[in-house]
ChimeraX commands (.cxc) that place a marker at each C-alpha (Angstrom):
marker #1 position -30.52,32.49,-2.93 radius 0.5
marker #1 position -27.90,33.71,-5.33 radius 0.5
marker #1 position -28.02,32.63,-8.56 radius 0.5
marker #1 position -24.95,32.32,-8.28 radius 0.5
marker #1 position -24.91,29.85,-5.80 radius 0.5
marker #1 position -27.46,28.06,-7.46 radius 0.5
marker #1 position -25.49,27.61,-9.94 radius 0.5
marker #1 position -23.41,25.93,-8.19 radius 0.5
marker #1 position -25.03,23.70,-6.82 radius 0.5
marker #1 position -26.77,22.17,-10.17 radius 0.5
marker #1 position -23.46,21.66,-11.49 radius 0.5
marker #1 position -22.55,19.51,-8.35 radius 0.5
marker #1 position -25.66,17.78,-8.82 radius 0.5
marker #1 position -24.45,16.96,-12.56 radius 0.5
marker #1 position -21.70,16.17,-11.36 radius 0.5
marker #1 position -22.66,13.34,-9.29 radius 0.5
marker #1 position -25.49,12.46,-11.17 radius 0.5
marker #1 position -22.96,12.42,-14.35 radius 0.5
marker #1 position -20.51,10.05,-12.16 radius 0.5
marker #1 position -23.59,7.80,-11.30 radius 0.5
marker #1 position -24.13,7.01,-15.12 radius 0.5
marker #1 position -20.82,6.22,-15.96 radius 0.5
marker #1 position -20.32,2.21,-15.11 radius 0.5
marker #1 position -17.06,1.57,-17.48 radius 0.5
marker #1 position -14.94,2.39,-14.62 radius 0.5
marker #1 position -14.55,1.04,-11.82 radius 0.5
marker #1 position -15.57,2.63,-8.11 radius 0.5
marker #1 position -13.55,3.26,-5.31 radius 0.5
marker #1 position -14.95,1.30,-2.55 radius 0.5
marker #1 position -13.47,0.37,1.15 radius 0.5
marker #1 position -13.69,-4.18,1.11 radius 0.5
marker #1 position -17.20,-4.68,3.58 radius 0.5
marker #1 position -15.83,-4.86,7.05 radius 0.5
marker #1 position -17.71,-7.53,7.27 radius 0.5
marker #1 position -15.51,-10.23,5.30 radius 0.5
marker #1 position -12.99,-8.96,7.99 radius 0.5
marker #1 position -11.51,-11.05,11.49 radius 0.5
marker #1 position -10.81,-10.44,14.40 radius 0.5
marker #1 position -6.91,-11.48,14.32 radius 0.5
marker #1 position -5.10,-13.41,17.23 radius 0.5
marker #1 position -2.16,-11.05,19.10 radius 0.5
marker #1 position 0.83,-12.24,17.66 radius 0.5
marker #1 position 4.46,-11.77,18.32 radius 0.5
marker #1 position 7.07,-11.93,14.90 radius 0.5
marker #1 position 10.66,-11.89,15.36 radius 0.5
marker #1 position 11.87,-8.11,14.84 radius 0.5
marker #1 position 14.80,-7.66,12.61 radius 0.5
marker #1 position 14.84,-4.10,12.31 radius 0.5
marker #1 position 16.60,-2.55,15.44 radius 0.5
marker #1 position 14.89,0.86,17.07 radius 0.5
marker #1 position 16.52,3.69,16.28 radius 0.5
marker #1 position 15.26,6.69,18.25 radius 0.5
marker #1 position 17.97,9.60,17.91 radius 0.5
marker #1 position 17.07,13.32,17.00 radius 0.5
marker #1 position 16.34,12.41,13.71 radius 0.5
marker #1 position 13.87,9.68,14.49 radius 0.5
marker #1 position 12.44,11.76,17.26 radius 0.5
marker #1 position 11.69,14.77,15.08 radius 0.5
marker #1 position 9.00,12.27,13.11 radius 0.5
marker #1 position 7.78,10.80,16.25 radius 0.5
marker #1 position 7.27,14.50,17.40 radius 0.5
marker #1 position 5.43,15.11,13.84 radius 0.5
marker #1 position 3.39,11.84,13.70 radius 0.5
marker #1 position 1.89,12.15,17.12 radius 0.5
marker #1 position 1.89,15.92,18.08 radius 0.5
marker #1 position 1.52,17.79,14.57 radius 0.5
marker #1 position -0.66,15.39,11.95 radius 0.5
marker #1 position -2.10,13.33,14.58 radius 0.5
marker #1 position -5.34,12.63,13.20 radius 0.5
marker #1 position -3.79,11.51,10.22 radius 0.5
marker #1 position -1.19,8.55,11.25 radius 0.5
marker #1 position -4.29,7.59,13.61 radius 0.5
marker #1 position -5.86,7.05,10.17 radius 0.5
marker #1 position -2.73,5.30,8.79 radius 0.5
marker #1 position -3.18,3.36,12.10 radius 0.5
marker #1 position -6.79,2.26,11.53 radius 0.5
marker #1 position -6.52,1.60,8.17 radius 0.5
marker #1 position -3.50,-0.38,8.60 radius 0.5
marker #1 position -5.20,-2.56,10.82 radius 0.5
marker #1 position -6.61,-4.13,8.15 radius 0.5
marker #1 position -3.99,-5.11,6.05 radius 0.5
marker #1 position -0.97,-5.66,9.05 radius 0.5
marker #1 position -1.55,-9.53,8.75 radius 0.5
marker #1 position -1.90,-9.94,5.53 radius 0.5
marker #1 position 1.80,-7.63,4.51 radius 0.5
marker #1 position 3.91,-8.73,7.39 radius 0.5
marker #1 position 2.73,-12.55,5.95 radius 0.5
marker #1 position 3.65,-11.96,2.64 radius 0.5
marker #1 position 6.51,-10.20,3.91 radius 0.5
marker #1 position 7.56,-13.22,6.05 radius 0.5
marker #1 position 7.06,-16.29,3.20 radius 0.5
marker #1 position 9.51,-14.07,0.71 radius 0.5
marker #1 position 11.88,-13.72,3.42 radius 0.5
marker #1 position 12.04,-10.17,4.61 radius 0.5
marker #1 position 11.14,-8.26,7.71 radius 0.5
marker #1 position 7.90,-8.06,9.70 radius 0.5
marker #1 position 8.71,-4.92,10.20 radius 0.5
marker #1 position 8.53,-3.95,7.03 radius 0.5
marker #1 position 4.80,-3.04,7.14 radius 0.5
marker #1 position 5.91,0.35,8.79 radius 0.5
marker #1 position 7.26,1.65,5.19 radius 0.5
marker #1 position 3.85,0.83,3.97 radius 0.5
marker #1 position 2.54,3.04,5.86 radius 0.5
marker #1 position 5.01,5.69,5.05 radius 0.5
marker #1 position 4.64,5.21,1.94 radius 0.5
marker #1 position 0.42,5.53,1.34 radius 0.5
marker #1 position -0.80,5.27,4.64 radius 0.5
marker #1 position -2.27,1.78,3.53 radius 0.5
marker #1 position -4.33,3.69,0.70 radius 0.5
marker #1 position -5.09,1.32,-1.81 radius 0.5
marker #1 position -5.63,3.41,-4.48 radius 0.5
marker #1 position -3.26,6.38,-3.20 radius 0.5
marker #1 position -1.43,8.36,-6.75 radius 0.5
marker #1 position 1.76,10.75,-6.31 radius 0.5
marker #1 position 2.62,13.56,-7.39 radius 0.5
marker #1 position 5.12,11.78,-9.11 radius 0.5
marker #1 position 2.88,9.21,-10.15 radius 0.5
marker #1 position 3.70,6.24,-8.17 radius 0.5
marker #1 position 0.33,4.23,-7.11 radius 0.5
marker #1 position -1.18,2.45,-4.50 radius 0.5
marker #1 position -0.53,0.73,-1.07 radius 0.5
marker #1 position 3.59,0.37,-1.95 radius 0.5
marker #1 position 3.93,3.52,-4.28 radius 0.5
marker #1 position 5.26,1.56,-6.93 radius 0.5
marker #1 position 6.54,3.60,-9.87 radius 0.5
marker #1 position 5.10,1.60,-13.38 radius 0.5
marker #1 position 8.76,0.96,-14.60 radius 0.5
marker #1 position 9.23,-0.71,-11.45 radius 0.5
marker #1 position 6.25,-2.18,-11.18 radius 0.5
marker #1 position 5.86,-4.21,-14.49 radius 0.5
marker #1 position 9.98,-5.13,-13.98 radius 0.5
marker #1 position 8.28,-7.31,-10.98 radius 0.5
marker #1 position 5.51,-8.11,-12.65 radius 0.5
marker #1 position 2.98,-6.54,-12.05 radius 0.5
marker #1 position 0.95,-5.28,-14.80 radius 0.5
marker #1 position -0.03,-1.77,-15.26 radius 0.5
marker #1 position -1.91,-0.27,-18.49 radius 0.5
marker #1 position -5.66,1.63,-19.40 radius 0.5
marker #1 position -7.42,-1.30,-18.02 radius 0.5
marker #1 position -5.43,-2.78,-15.16 radius 0.5
marker #1 position -3.10,-1.61,-12.27 radius 0.5
marker #1 position -1.82,-4.24,-10.12 radius 0.5
marker #1 position -0.25,-1.49,-8.13 radius 0.5
marker #1 position -3.89,-1.34,-6.58 radius 0.5
marker #1 position -4.53,-5.43,-5.24 radius 0.5
marker #1 position -2.64,-5.01,-2.25 radius 0.5
marker #1 position -1.71,-9.01,-2.89 radius 0.5
marker #1 position -0.25,-8.66,-5.66 radius 0.5
marker #1 position 1.67,-5.41,-5.15 radius 0.5
marker #1 position 2.76,-6.48,-1.50 radius 0.5
marker #1 position 4.26,-9.72,-2.82 radius 0.5
marker #1 position 6.54,-7.38,-5.92 radius 0.5
marker #1 position 7.31,-5.05,-2.78 radius 0.5
marker #1 position 9.02,-8.22,-0.84 radius 0.5
marker #1 position 10.75,-9.09,-3.82 radius 0.5
marker #1 position 11.50,-5.99,-4.86 radius 0.5
marker #1 position 13.00,-5.17,-1.36 radius 0.5
marker #1 position 14.86,-8.46,-1.11 radius 0.5
marker #1 position 16.86,-7.61,-4.55 radius 0.5
marker #1 position 17.72,-4.22,-2.73 radius 0.5
marker #1 position 18.56,-5.51,0.45 radius 0.5
marker #1 position 21.25,-8.77,-1.62 radius 0.5
marker #1 position 23.04,-5.68,-3.37 radius 0.5
marker #1 position 23.58,-3.05,-0.47 radius 0.5
marker #1 position 23.59,-5.77,2.36 radius 0.5
marker #1 position 21.60,-3.87,4.94 radius 0.5
marker #1 position 17.81,-3.12,5.05 radius 0.5
marker #1 position 18.64,0.85,5.85 radius 0.5
marker #1 position 19.88,1.30,2.64 radius 0.5
marker #1 position 17.29,-1.08,1.03 radius 0.5
marker #1 position 15.24,1.30,1.97 radius 0.5
marker #1 position 16.50,3.84,0.97 radius 0.5
marker #1 position 17.15,2.53,-2.86 radius 0.5
marker #1 position 13.25,1.89,-2.47 radius 0.5
marker #1 position 13.20,5.47,-1.95 radius 0.5
marker #1 position 15.54,6.89,-4.48 radius 0.5
marker #1 position 17.16,4.38,-6.91 radius 0.5
marker #1 position 18.97,1.64,-6.95 radius 0.5
marker #1 position 21.03,4.19,-8.71 radius 0.5
marker #1 position 21.36,7.19,-6.48 radius 0.5
marker #1 position 22.32,4.59,-3.49 radius 0.5
marker #1 position 25.39,2.62,-5.87 radius 0.5
marker #1 position 26.74,6.16,-6.71 radius 0.5
marker #1 position 27.21,7.71,-2.75 radius 0.5
marker #1 position 27.66,4.21,-1.20 radius 0.5
marker #1 position 30.38,4.53,-4.27 radius 0.5
marker #1 position 31.72,7.05,-4.01 radius 0.5
marker #1 position 32.23,7.66,0.07 radius 0.5
marker #1 position 32.86,3.91,0.41 radius 0.5
marker #1 position 30.88,3.33,3.16 radius 0.5
marker #1 position 27.49,1.10,3.36 radius 0.5
marker #1 position 26.33,2.79,6.46 radius 0.5
marker #1 position 22.66,4.70,5.70 radius 0.5
marker #1 position 23.76,7.05,8.82 radius 0.5
marker #1 position 27.55,8.34,7.54 radius 0.5
marker #1 position 25.74,8.65,4.24 radius 0.5
marker #1 position 23.43,11.17,5.93 radius 0.5
marker #1 position 26.08,12.83,7.86 radius 0.5
marker #1 position 28.11,13.12,4.45 radius 0.5
marker #1 position 24.97,14.58,2.71 radius 0.5
marker #1 position 25.89,11.42,-0.03 radius 0.5
marker #1 position 21.70,10.88,-0.23 radius 0.5
marker #1 position 18.90,13.37,-1.02 radius 0.5
marker #1 position 17.08,15.16,1.95 radius 0.5
marker #1 position 13.93,12.34,1.11 radius 0.5
marker #1 position 15.52,10.04,1.60 radius 0.5
marker #1 position 17.45,10.90,4.63 radius 0.5
marker #1 position 14.49,11.32,6.08 radius 0.5
marker #1 position 12.46,7.83,4.58 radius 0.5
marker #1 position 14.64,5.91,7.26 radius 0.5
marker #1 position 13.66,8.42,10.44 radius 0.5
marker #1 position 10.44,8.19,9.13 radius 0.5
marker #1 position 10.10,4.54,9.50 radius 0.5
marker #1 position 11.55,4.13,12.45 radius 0.5
marker #1 position 9.28,6.79,14.13 radius 0.5
marker #1 position 6.01,5.15,12.70 radius 0.5
marker #1 position 7.35,2.00,13.97 radius 0.5
marker #1 position 7.93,3.92,17.51 radius 0.5
marker #1 position 4.67,4.63,17.80 radius 0.5
marker #1 position 2.41,1.84,16.42 radius 0.5
marker #1 position 4.73,-0.45,18.55 radius 0.5
marker #1 position 3.65,1.37,21.48 radius 0.5
marker #1 position 0.37,3.73,20.85 radius 0.5
marker #1 position -0.57,3.92,24.35 radius 0.5
marker #1 position 3.16,6.02,25.30 radius 0.5
marker #1 position 1.98,8.21,22.41 radius 0.5
marker #1 position -1.90,8.53,23.49 radius 0.5
marker #1 position -3.20,6.60,20.78 radius 0.5
marker #1 position -5.55,4.04,21.34 radius 0.5
marker #1 position -4.41,0.56,19.86 radius 0.5
marker #1 position -5.90,-1.13,17.19 radius 0.5
marker #1 position -8.19,-4.41,16.88 radius 0.5
marker #1 position -5.89,-6.37,14.41 radius 0.5
marker #1 position -8.29,-8.26,11.55 radius 0.5
marker #1 position -7.14,-11.16,8.96 radius 0.5
marker #1 position -7.94,-10.22,5.83 radius 0.5
marker #1 position -10.79,-11.82,3.56 radius 0.5
marker #1 position -10.34,-15.52,2.78 radius 0.5
marker #1 position -10.46,-15.17,-0.76 radius 0.5
marker #1 position -8.82,-17.12,-3.87 radius 0.5
marker #1 position -8.50,-16.43,-7.37 radius 0.5
marker #1 position -10.56,-17.80,-10.51 radius 0.5
marker #1 position -10.23,-17.49,-13.92 radius 0.5
marker #1 position -12.28,-15.36,-16.08 radius 0.5
marker #1 position -12.53,-14.72,-19.48 radius 0.5
marker #1 position -10.92,-11.54,-21.38 radius 0.5
marker #1 position -13.44,-8.22,-21.23 radius 0.5
marker #1 position -15.93,-9.81,-18.57 radius 0.5
marker #1 position -17.76,-7.31,-16.35 radius 0.5
marker #1 position -17.28,-8.22,-12.68 radius 0.5
marker #1 position -21.38,-7.37,-11.92 radius 0.5
marker #1 position -21.69,-11.36,-14.57 radius 0.5
marker #1 position -18.95,-12.35,-12.34 radius 0.5
marker #1 position -20.68,-11.96,-9.00 radius 0.5
marker #1 position -23.95,-13.34,-10.42 radius 0.5
marker #1 position -22.02,-16.61,-10.71 radius 0.5
marker #1 position -20.14,-16.66,-7.84 radius 0.5
marker #1 position -22.65,-15.54,-5.80 radius 0.5
marker #1 position -21.18,-12.37,-4.61 radius 0.5
marker #1 position -22.43,-8.80,-3.81 radius 0.5
marker #1 position -21.02,-7.13,-7.01 radius 0.5
marker #1 position -19.51,-4.14,-4.29 radius 0.5
marker #1 position -18.01,-6.90,-3.18 radius 0.5
marker #1 position -16.31,-8.30,-5.77 radius 0.5
marker #1 position -15.52,-3.94,-7.14 radius 0.5
marker #1 position -13.69,-3.87,-3.93 radius 0.5
marker #1 position -12.00,-6.60,-3.76 radius 0.5
marker #1 position -10.24,-6.33,-7.11 radius 0.5
marker #1 position -10.05,-1.95,-7.19 radius 0.5
marker #1 position -7.09,-2.54,-10.13 radius 0.5
marker #1 position -9.52,-3.46,-12.85 radius 0.5
marker #1 position -9.79,0.59,-13.85 radius 0.5
marker #1 position -12.75,-0.36,-15.75 radius 0.5
marker #1 position -14.58,-2.96,-13.53 radius 0.5
marker #1 position -14.09,-5.67,-16.57 radius 0.5
marker #1 position -11.05,-8.14,-16.70 radius 0.5
marker #1 position -8.85,-6.46,-19.25 radius 0.5
marker #1 position -8.02,-7.75,-23.08 radius 0.5
marker #1 position -4.81,-9.09,-23.91 radius 0.5
marker #1 position -5.46,-12.61,-22.80 radius 0.5
marker #1 position -8.07,-15.11,-23.08 radius 0.5
marker #1 position -8.13,-15.32,-19.42 radius 0.5
marker #1 position -7.32,-12.99,-16.25 radius 0.5
marker #1 position -7.58,-14.15,-13.02 radius 0.5
marker #1 position -9.91,-11.78,-9.86 radius 0.5
marker #1 position -9.95,-11.98,-6.42 radius 0.5
marker #1 position -13.29,-13.75,-5.17 radius 0.5
marker #1 position -14.10,-13.83,-1.00 radius 0.5
marker #1 position -13.75,-18.06,-0.12 radius 0.5
marker #1 position -17.42,-19.38,1.15 radius 0.5
marker #1 position -18.98,-22.29,1.67 radius 0.5
marker #1 position -21.17,-21.29,-1.70 radius 0.5
marker #1 position -18.08,-20.81,-3.78 radius 0.5
marker #1 position -15.51,-22.98,-3.23 radius 0.5
marker link #1:1,2 radius 0.2
marker link #1:2,3 radius 0.2
marker link #1:3,4 radius 0.2
marker link #1:4,5 radius 0.2
marker link #1:5,6 radius 0.2
marker link #1:6,7 radius 0.2
marker link #1:7,8 radius 0.2
marker link #1:8,9 radius 0.2
marker link #1:9,10 radius 0.2
marker link #1:10,11 radius 0.2
marker link #1:11,12 radius 0.2
marker link #1:12,13 radius 0.2
marker link #1:13,14 radius 0.2
marker link #1:14,15 radius 0.2
marker link #1:15,16 radius 0.2
marker link #1:16,17 radius 0.2
marker link #1:17,18 radius 0.2
marker link #1:18,19 radius 0.2
marker link #1:19,20 radius 0.2
marker link #1:20,21 radius 0.2
marker link #1:21,22 radius 0.2
marker link #1:22,23 radius 0.2
marker link #1:23,24 radius 0.2
marker link #1:24,25 radius 0.2
marker link #1:25,26 radius 0.2
marker link #1:26,27 radius 0.2
marker link #1:27,28 radius 0.2
marker link #1:28,29 radius 0.2
marker link #1:29,30 radius 0.2
marker link #1:30,31 radius 0.2
marker link #1:31,32 radius 0.2
marker link #1:32,33 radius 0.2
marker link #1:33,34 radius 0.2
marker link #1:34,35 radius 0.2
marker link #1:35,36 radius 0.2
marker link #1:36,37 radius 0.2
marker link #1:37,38 radius 0.2
marker link #1:38,39 radius 0.2
marker link #1:39,40 radius 0.2
marker link #1:40,41 radius 0.2
marker link #1:41,42 radius 0.2
marker link #1:42,43 radius 0.2
marker link #1:43,44 radius 0.2
marker link #1:44,45 radius 0.2
marker link #1:45,46 radius 0.2
marker link #1:46,47 radius 0.2
marker link #1:47,48 radius 0.2
marker link #1:48,49 radius 0.2
marker link #1:49,50 radius 0.2
marker link #1:50,51 radius 0.2
marker link #1:51,52 radius 0.2
marker link #1:52,53 radius 0.2
marker link #1:53,54 radius 0.2
marker link #1:54,55 radius 0.2
marker link #1:55,56 radius 0.2
marker link #1:56,57 radius 0.2
marker link #1:57,58 radius 0.2
marker link #1:58,59 radius 0.2
marker link #1:59,60 radius 0.2
marker link #1:60,61 radius 0.2
marker link #1:61,62 radius 0.2
marker link #1:62,63 radius 0.2
marker link #1:63,64 radius 0.2
marker link #1:64,65 radius 0.2
marker link #1:65,66 radius 0.2
marker link #1:66,67 radius 0.2
marker link #1:67,68 radius 0.2
marker link #1:68,69 radius 0.2
marker link #1:69,70 radius 0.2
marker link #1:70,71 radius 0.2
marker link #1:71,72 radius 0.2
marker link #1:72,73 radius 0.2
marker link #1:73,74 radius 0.2
marker link #1:74,75 radius 0.2
marker link #1:75,76 radius 0.2
marker link #1:76,77 radius 0.2
marker link #1:77,78 radius 0.2
marker link #1:78,79 radius 0.2
marker link #1:79,80 radius 0.2
marker link #1:80,81 radius 0.2
marker link #1:81,82 radius 0.2
marker link #1:82,83 radius 0.2
marker link #1:83,84 radius 0.2
marker link #1:84,85 radius 0.2
marker link #1:85,86 radius 0.2
marker link #1:86,87 radius 0.2
marker link #1:87,88 radius 0.2
marker link #1:88,89 radius 0.2
marker link #1:89,90 radius 0.2
marker link #1:90,91 radius 0.2
marker link #1:91,92 radius 0.2
marker link #1:92,93 radius 0.2
marker link #1:93,94 radius 0.2
marker link #1:94,95 radius 0.2
marker link #1:95,96 radius 0.2
marker link #1:96,97 radius 0.2
marker link #1:97,98 radius 0.2
marker link #1:98,99 radius 0.2
marker link #1:99,100 radius 0.2
marker link #1:100,101 radius 0.2
marker link #1:101,102 radius 0.2
marker link #1:102,103 radius 0.2
marker link #1:103,104 radius 0.2
marker link #1:104,105 radius 0.2
marker link #1:105,106 radius 0.2
marker link #1:106,107 radius 0.2
marker link #1:107,108 radius 0.2
marker link #1:108,109 radius 0.2
marker link #1:109,110 radius 0.2
marker link #1:110,111 radius 0.2
marker link #1:111,112 radius 0.2
marker link #1:112,113 radius 0.2
marker link #1:113,114 radius 0.2
marker link #1:114,115 radius 0.2
marker link #1:115,116 radius 0.2
marker link #1:116,117 radius 0.2
marker link #1:117,118 radius 0.2
marker link #1:118,119 radius 0.2
marker link #1:119,120 radius 0.2
marker link #1:120,121 radius 0.2
marker link #1:121,122 radius 0.2
marker link #1:122,123 radius 0.2
marker link #1:123,124 radius 0.2
marker link #1:124,125 radius 0.2
marker link #1:125,126 radius 0.2
marker link #1:126,127 radius 0.2
marker link #1:127,128 radius 0.2
marker link #1:128,129 radius 0.2
marker link #1:129,130 radius 0.2
marker link #1:130,131 radius 0.2
marker link #1:131,132 radius 0.2
marker link #1:132,133 radius 0.2
marker link #1:133,134 radius 0.2
marker link #1:134,135 radius 0.2
marker link #1:135,136 radius 0.2
marker link #1:136,137 radius 0.2
marker link #1:137,138 radius 0.2
marker link #1:138,139 radius 0.2
marker link #1:139,140 radius 0.2
marker link #1:140,141 radius 0.2
marker link #1:141,142 radius 0.2
marker link #1:142,143 radius 0.2
marker link #1:143,144 radius 0.2
marker link #1:144,145 radius 0.2
marker link #1:145,146 radius 0.2
marker link #1:146,147 radius 0.2
marker link #1:147,148 radius 0.2
marker link #1:148,149 radius 0.2
marker link #1:149,150 radius 0.2
marker link #1:150,151 radius 0.2
marker link #1:151,152 radius 0.2
marker link #1:152,153 radius 0.2
marker link #1:153,154 radius 0.2
marker link #1:154,155 radius 0.2
marker link #1:155,156 radius 0.2
marker link #1:156,157 radius 0.2
marker link #1:157,158 radius 0.2
marker link #1:158,159 radius 0.2
marker link #1:159,160 radius 0.2
marker link #1:160,161 radius 0.2
marker link #1:161,162 radius 0.2
marker link #1:162,163 radius 0.2
marker link #1:163,164 radius 0.2
marker link #1:164,165 radius 0.2
marker link #1:165,166 radius 0.2
marker link #1:166,167 radius 0.2
marker link #1:167,168 radius 0.2
marker link #1:168,169 radius 0.2
marker link #1:169,170 radius 0.2
marker link #1:170,171 radius 0.2
marker link #1:171,172 radius 0.2
marker link #1:172,173 radius 0.2
marker link #1:173,174 radius 0.2
marker link #1:174,175 radius 0.2
marker link #1:175,176 radius 0.2
marker link #1:176,177 radius 0.2
marker link #1:177,178 radius 0.2
marker link #1:178,179 radius 0.2
marker link #1:179,180 radius 0.2
marker link #1:180,181 radius 0.2
marker link #1:181,182 radius 0.2
marker link #1:182,183 radius 0.2
marker link #1:183,184 radius 0.2
marker link #1:184,185 radius 0.2
marker link #1:185,186 radius 0.2
marker link #1:186,187 radius 0.2
marker link #1:187,188 radius 0.2
marker link #1:188,189 radius 0.2
marker link #1:189,190 radius 0.2
marker link #1:190,191 radius 0.2
marker link #1:191,192 radius 0.2
marker link #1:192,193 radius 0.2
marker link #1:193,194 radius 0.2
marker link #1:194,195 radius 0.2
marker link #1:195,196 radius 0.2
marker link #1:196,197 radius 0.2
marker link #1:197,198 radius 0.2
marker link #1:198,199 radius 0.2
marker link #1:199,200 radius 0.2
marker link #1:200,201 radius 0.2
marker link #1:201,202 radius 0.2
marker link #1:202,203 radius 0.2
marker link #1:203,204 radius 0.2
marker link #1:204,205 radius 0.2
marker link #1:205,206 radius 0.2
marker link #1:206,207 radius 0.2
marker link #1:207,208 radius 0.2
marker link #1:208,209 radius 0.2
marker link #1:209,210 radius 0.2
marker link #1:210,211 radius 0.2
marker link #1:211,212 radius 0.2
marker link #1:212,213 radius 0.2
marker link #1:213,214 radius 0.2
marker link #1:214,215 radius 0.2
marker link #1:215,216 radius 0.2
marker link #1:216,217 radius 0.2
marker link #1:217,218 radius 0.2
marker link #1:218,219 radius 0.2
marker link #1:219,220 radius 0.2
marker link #1:220,221 radius 0.2
marker link #1:221,222 radius 0.2
marker link #1:222,223 radius 0.2
marker link #1:223,224 radius 0.2
marker link #1:224,225 radius 0.2
marker link #1:225,226 radius 0.2
marker link #1:226,227 radius 0.2
marker link #1:227,228 radius 0.2
marker link #1:228,229 radius 0.2
marker link #1:229,230 radius 0.2
marker link #1:230,231 radius 0.2
marker link #1:231,232 radius 0.2
marker link #1:232,233 radius 0.2
marker link #1:233,234 radius 0.2
marker link #1:234,235 radius 0.2
marker link #1:235,236 radius 0.2
marker link #1:236,237 radius 0.2
marker link #1:237,238 radius 0.2
marker link #1:238,239 radius 0.2
marker link #1:239,240 radius 0.2
marker link #1:240,241 radius 0.2
marker link #1:241,242 radius 0.2
marker link #1:242,243 radius 0.2
marker link #1:243,244 radius 0.2
marker link #1:244,245 radius 0.2
marker link #1:245,246 radius 0.2
marker link #1:246,247 radius 0.2
marker link #1:247,248 radius 0.2
marker link #1:248,249 radius 0.2
marker link #1:249,250 radius 0.2
marker link #1:250,251 radius 0.2
marker link #1:251,252 radius 0.2
marker link #1:252,253 radius 0.2
marker link #1:253,254 radius 0.2
marker link #1:254,255 radius 0.2
marker link #1:255,256 radius 0.2
marker link #1:256,257 radius 0.2
marker link #1:257,258 radius 0.2
marker link #1:258,259 radius 0.2
marker link #1:259,260 radius 0.2
marker link #1:260,261 radius 0.2
marker link #1:261,262 radius 0.2
marker link #1:262,263 radius 0.2
marker link #1:263,264 radius 0.2
marker link #1:264,265 radius 0.2
marker link #1:265,266 radius 0.2
marker link #1:266,267 radius 0.2
marker link #1:267,268 radius 0.2
marker link #1:268,269 radius 0.2
marker link #1:269,270 radius 0.2
marker link #1:270,271 radius 0.2
marker link #1:271,272 radius 0.2
marker link #1:272,273 radius 0.2
marker link #1:273,274 radius 0.2
marker link #1:274,275 radius 0.2
marker link #1:275,276 radius 0.2
marker link #1:276,277 radius 0.2
marker link #1:277,278 radius 0.2
marker link #1:278,279 radius 0.2
marker link #1:279,280 radius 0.2
marker link #1:280,281 radius 0.2
marker link #1:281,282 radius 0.2
marker link #1:282,283 radius 0.2
marker link #1:283,284 radius 0.2
marker link #1:284,285 radius 0.2
marker link #1:285,286 radius 0.2
marker link #1:286,287 radius 0.2
marker link #1:287,288 radius 0.2
marker link #1:288,289 radius 0.2
marker link #1:289,290 radius 0.2
marker link #1:290,291 radius 0.2
marker link #1:291,292 radius 0.2
marker link #1:292,293 radius 0.2
marker link #1:293,294 radius 0.2
view
C-alpha cells in the first residue's frame, strides 16, 4: 500500500474517531421510522389551479428525466411529512398545495442549508425566521424544527398573500422578498405573475420558482404518469411539548421520560448542541407520546 494512501486512511479514521467523541453538538439523526404510522388516503380541496405551460413543462422534464433520482428521494422523504405539513397549512388558512413549495425549497431535508445561509425544510433566512418567532442562535436553530418552521412559513405565506392578493405572487415574494415583488407590481401596474415574468420584471430565479412548484405538484399528484412509484403516506409521530430547564442535556431528558436518547435527538434536531438553550429558565422540546410518558 502506498504511503500517501495509508496516510489518507489514517487521517479519515482519525476524523471519524474524533467526531464520535464530540457530544457537544447534536447528531444529524433521522426520526426512527417505527414512530411513523401509515396514513389513510385523503383528498383535500385544491386552491391553486394546475398550470401546464412551456415554462412548467421544462421543469417537468427536468424533475422526471434529468434529475429523476433526486426528485424521487424528495417524494419519498416528503411522504413522511406531507400529512403534518398540510394539516398545519390548512389550520393557518394556507392552501395545502403549498406543501410542494417546501419540496422545491429543500426536498424536505430538515438540516438543509443553502449557499445564502437559508436553513431547514422551508429555507428560512435568519431575519425572516426571527420575525415569525423562530429562535436562531448558537444554541438553537428552530428553522430545523419542521413543526415550528411550518407554522412560521404558513403565517409568512398568509401575510404575503394578504399583501399581494395572489398565491403566485406570495410564492414569488417568498423567493425574492416582498420588496422585489412590490417594486415589480408598482412599475408594471400588474399583479399577474405570468405577465410580470413576460416583462422580465422579476429575477430569473423567481420567474422559474412558480413553474418549478407547478411541475413538482403535477408529478407528485400523478407519479405513475411520469414513471415513478406512488409513495405511501405516513402520519408524523405523535409528539407533545414538555418544558425542560435550560442547559439540560437531551440524554438526561431521555432517561426521565423513558425515551431512547437517539429518538429525542432526532425529534429535536434544532437543538444544535444537544441540550436545551440558555436565556430563559425553561425551553419546550418534543417528546414522543407514549402510554408511559403521557
